[in-house]
N, C-alpha and C positions, 0 to 999 in steps of 0.2 A: 428352230429348237425342237419342234415336235419330232422332226426326222431323226435328229440326234438322240432324243429320248427313246423313241421306239427302236431305233438301231441298237442302242445300247442294251435295252431290255431283251431284244432277240438274241444278241450275242451272248448275254449271260445265261439265257435259257438254253442255248446249245451246250454249255459247259465244256466237257472234255473236248469236242470237236474244235470249239473256238480256241481253247488254250494250246492245243497242239499246233493249230496254225499259227498262233501268236508266237510260240516259242521257236518254231522253225524260222519265221520271219525275223525274230530278235537275233537269232544266230547270224543271219545275213548282215544286220546291222554291225554287230560286233566284229565279225570276220573282216568285213570291208574296211571299217575303221582301223582295226589292228593291222591289217596288211599294208594299207596306205600309209599308216603311221610309221610302220617299219621301213618302207621304201623312202618315205620322206627323211626319216632319220639316217638312213644309209647315205642318202643323197647329201644331206647336210654335212655329215662327218667326212665322206669322201671329198667333197669340194673344199672343206676347211682344211683337211690334212694335205691335200694336193697343193693348195695355195701356200701353206705354211712350209712344206718340205721342198717343193720343186719350182712352182711358177712364180711365186711372189705376186707382184703387181702386173706381170706380163714378161715376155721374153723377146729379145732381139735375136734371130737366127741368122748365122752367115749365110749368104743367098744360095750357096751350094748345098746347104745341110738339108738332109732328109733322114729323120730318124727310122724310117722303114726301109731304107736302102743303104745296107752297110758299105756298098762301094763308093758311096759319097763321103765317107767319113775322112779319108785321106785328103780330100780336097776341101773340107769344110773347116777352114781356118781363115781368119782375116785379121788384119792389123788393128789394134786398139789405137785409134787416133787420138789427138789431143782433146777433142771435144768429148770423146768417150771417156778418156782418162780423167778429165774434170769432173764428170758426173760420178765416176767410181770414188774418186777422192772425197766427193760431197756425201758419200754414202747412199746414192741413188740407185746404184746398180753394182753387181759384182760379176766378173767374167768367169767362164768355165771352158776349159780346153778339153776336147774329147778325142781319144785316140783308140785304136784297137791294139790289143797285147795278149800275150799268152802267159799263163801262170802255171808254175810247177809245184804244186802242194804234194809233198811226200813222193815225188818222183812222177806223179801223174800229169796230165796235160789238161788245161782248162782254158778255154778262150774266154777272155773278159774285156770289158770296157774300162780303159784306164783313164781317169778324169782328174784333171788338176783344178783346184780351186783355192781361192784366197784363205789362208788360215784366220786372217782377221776380220772376215766378212761377217755381217749380222743380218743379211738380207733373207736367208732361208734358215730353217731350224736345223740344218745338218751340223753336228758338233765339230765344226773344223777347228775349234781351239786345240784339239789333240793332234794336229798336224804341225806342231812346233818341232823343228829339227833338232836333234841332240847327237853330239859326238859325230857329225858328219853322216848319220844314218838317214835313210829316206823313210820318214814316218808314213804310214798308211792307216786309214780307217775303212772298215767294211761294215756291212749290215749282218744281222743275225742269219739271214738265209744264206748268204754267200759263206759265212763262217761255218754253219752247219754242213752245207753241201761239200766244203772243202777240208772239214775238219781242223779249222784253224782257230787259235786262242790268242789273247792279248800276250804280247811278248814274243810271239813266233815270228821267224824270219822265213820269207818265201821268195823264190826266184821269179822274176818277171822279165820276159823278153819282148821288145818293141821294135818298131822300124821307124826311123826318123823320116824328115821331109825329103831327104835324098834317096830314100829306099834302102838305107843301110841298117842291118839288124844289130842290136845291142842288147845287153842283158845286165841286170843288177838284182840285189836283194833289197826288199823293203821289209820293214818291221811293222807288225801289226800293233798299234798303239792304243786302239780303242775299237770296240765292237758295239754299234748302235742298234736300236730296235725303232722301226718305223712302220707305219701302215701303209706306206706308199712304195710298192715293190719295185717300181722302175727306178728308185733311188738305191736299191740294194742288189737285186738279182744280178749276179755276175759283174759287179762293178767294184773297182778298187779306187779310193780316193786318195790323192796325194797332194803336196803343195804345188800351187800353180807354177811359181817360178822354176822349181825343179822339173816339172813336167815340160815346161817350155824349153829348158836347157836340155833335157833328154832327147826331145824331138827336133831340136834346133829350130824352134819356132819362137824366137824372142818377141815378147809384147804381142802376142797373137791369142785369139780365143775363138771358140765355136759358138758359144751362147752367152748372151748378156742378160742376166736375170735382174729385173728391176724390183724396187721395194713395193710393198702393198700400198704405201701411201702415195707413190709417184706415178706408177703405171707407164703409160706412154710418156716418153721425155721429149722426143723430136725424131726427125728423119736422120739416118746416119747412111751415107753411101756404102753399098755392099751389104747392108744389114736389113732384114725384113722383120717388122714387129708383129708378134702373135699376141692377141688379146685373151682374155679369159674365155670368151665364147669359143674361140678356136681350140685353146688348150684343153678345155674341159669337154670337148665334144665327145670323147670316148666315154667319159662317165655318163654324160647326158644320154647317149645312145643306149648304154648299158641299162641304165634306170628305166628308160622308155620300154625296153624289151622285157624287163622283169614286170613292169607294170602291166603289159599286155598279158603276159603269162598268168599273173595273178588275176586278171579280169576274167579268165576262163573259169577259175574256181567259183568267183562270185556270181557268174552267170548261171553256172550249174546249181548253185545253192539258191538263187533267186527264182530259177525256173521251177525248181521243185516247191518252193513256197507259193509262188504264183499259180502252179498247177493245182495245189491243194486248195487254195482260195477260189480258183475258178470252179473246181468240182464242188466245193461246198455251196457256192452260189447257185450252180445249176440244180444240185440237189434240194436246196432250200426253196427255190422257186417251184420245183416240181411238187414237193410235199406241202407247200403252203398256198396252193391254188385258190382254196376256199377262202382263206384269209386275204388273199390278194383281191379276190372278187368282192369280198365284204367291204374292204376299204374303199374300193371304187363306187359301190353301191351306196356308201355312206357319204359320198360327196368328194373323195379324193380323185384328182384326175390321174390318168395313167401316167403323166409326166411325174407327178409327185410320188407315185408308187415306184417308178423307176429310180428317182432320186433317192428314196428310202433305202432301196436295196444297194444302190451305189455307195451311199454313205455307210451302210452296215458293212459292206466289204472293205472300204477304205479305212473304217475304224480299226480293222486288224492291224494296220501299220501304226496307228496311234498307241494301242495297247502294247504293240511289239516294242515301240520306242521306249515306252515307260519300263517294260520288263527288262529291255537291254540296258537301261540306265541303272536299274537296280543291281544287276550282277556284272554289267559290263564296265561301269565306271571304276570299281575297285580293281578288277582284273587289268584294265588298260592302264591305270595309275601305277599298279605294281610293276607291270612291264616296263613302263617308262622309267621307273626308279631303278629296278634291278637290271633291266636290259635284257637283250637276247644273245647269249653266248654262241658264237659261231663254231661249227665242228672243226676239229683239229685238222690242219692241212689246208684250210680254205685259202690262207694267205699264200700258198704256193701256186695258185691259179693265176697269178698276175694281176689280180684285181685289187684296187684300192679299197680295202675293206678292214674295219678294226675287229679285234677279238670279240668285242661285245657291241652291239648295236643298240642304241637307246631310241626308241620310236619317238616320232615328233607329231604331235596332234595339234590340230588348229580348229578354231570356230568354223572356218570355211569348210574344212573336211567334214565335221560332225552335221552342220546344217545342210551341206550339199548331199551327203549320204541320205539324210532324213528326207529331203526334197525327192531324191530319185526313187527311194522305196515308196513314198506316199503316192507320187504320181503313177508309178507302175502299178501299184495295188488298186488305185482308183480306176485306171483304165481296164484292168483285168476285170474288176468287179462290175464295170458298166456293160462289158460285152454280153454276158448272159442276161443282164437286167433288161436288155433291149426288147427280149422276148415278151416281156409284159405288155409292151405297147401294142402287140398283136392280138391280145386277149379280148374277148367280149365278156363283160361283167356277168352275164347270166350263165355262160359256159364255165367261167372260172369258179362261180359258186357251186356249180354242179361238179366241179373237179375235172373239167375237160379243157384241154388246150387245142386251139385251132391250128 
């Protein structure tokens, strides 16, 4: 308690120097918590949207399917067996047939991914209810990105050319019945969705599919010959890697800010020890051990982080709360990068994040404060009283 009282008195005596160090250190608190909160919020939203719009509880891929190799698309289709059909009828999964095609909006040529999906499915959030056929037309739904890039609107007809399983080219017009908006670009960019049965008929692949998406409640249903199950850990690996890279990049800013704060505290401690040699010698002469004096200066330096935490709470809590409520709007065009990212990211804070940040700053400050304080252990009391350091 004595060390705490003396440390507090000395810090208050330093006045401006103390509060400058405390303010810079409080910025480190707020910036780290804010940045980590944004990253956590982005991660939560990206995972939630991807699960809802694309992967459900997991996916079964046809054994030849590789989304990164377009040459495998023509061979990536398998028969929907009776066991699979039973699961589909029970609402546990929905099939998707993927093929390559070419679209001709306003006479231009655009390569697309033509995908067939069951209009009555409820596994993913794709608005497939708009794929109900009327008057023999082929209904199609597209995302806002595809619509913008190709200047298409609801009610427009556009010619699509595809190749069937035998390699024969054919073409027909599809009618845009709905344009949906999603934060998951892999469900939108360059993709045209049509009814599954019509896609199977067009490509002469009756009762076949490329992907089987399971419901969020079921996940892995069982093994099916010719199909490989992909769980959330695998399907969300891109998001996980992206978040990790962003976290590493943000850590650089935190390290720079912390380094500035720690350098200021280190210099303050060195200057304090140099200017207070007689005070140190007096403490020792009055009975304090050199170890106790070292502890006093270490506590004095570490108390910067305590005061910084209090200051950060005063102005940081309202700012972080406001950010969590209002969110952080992303710049225009961000959704064209192919990243699963919402227009507005709402930071997500946790007690673990707050206490973890506090512990990191407190430990770092204590270590930095102790390093110059070790010099006191080499002092002789008589020399210290005379203002000399050995």
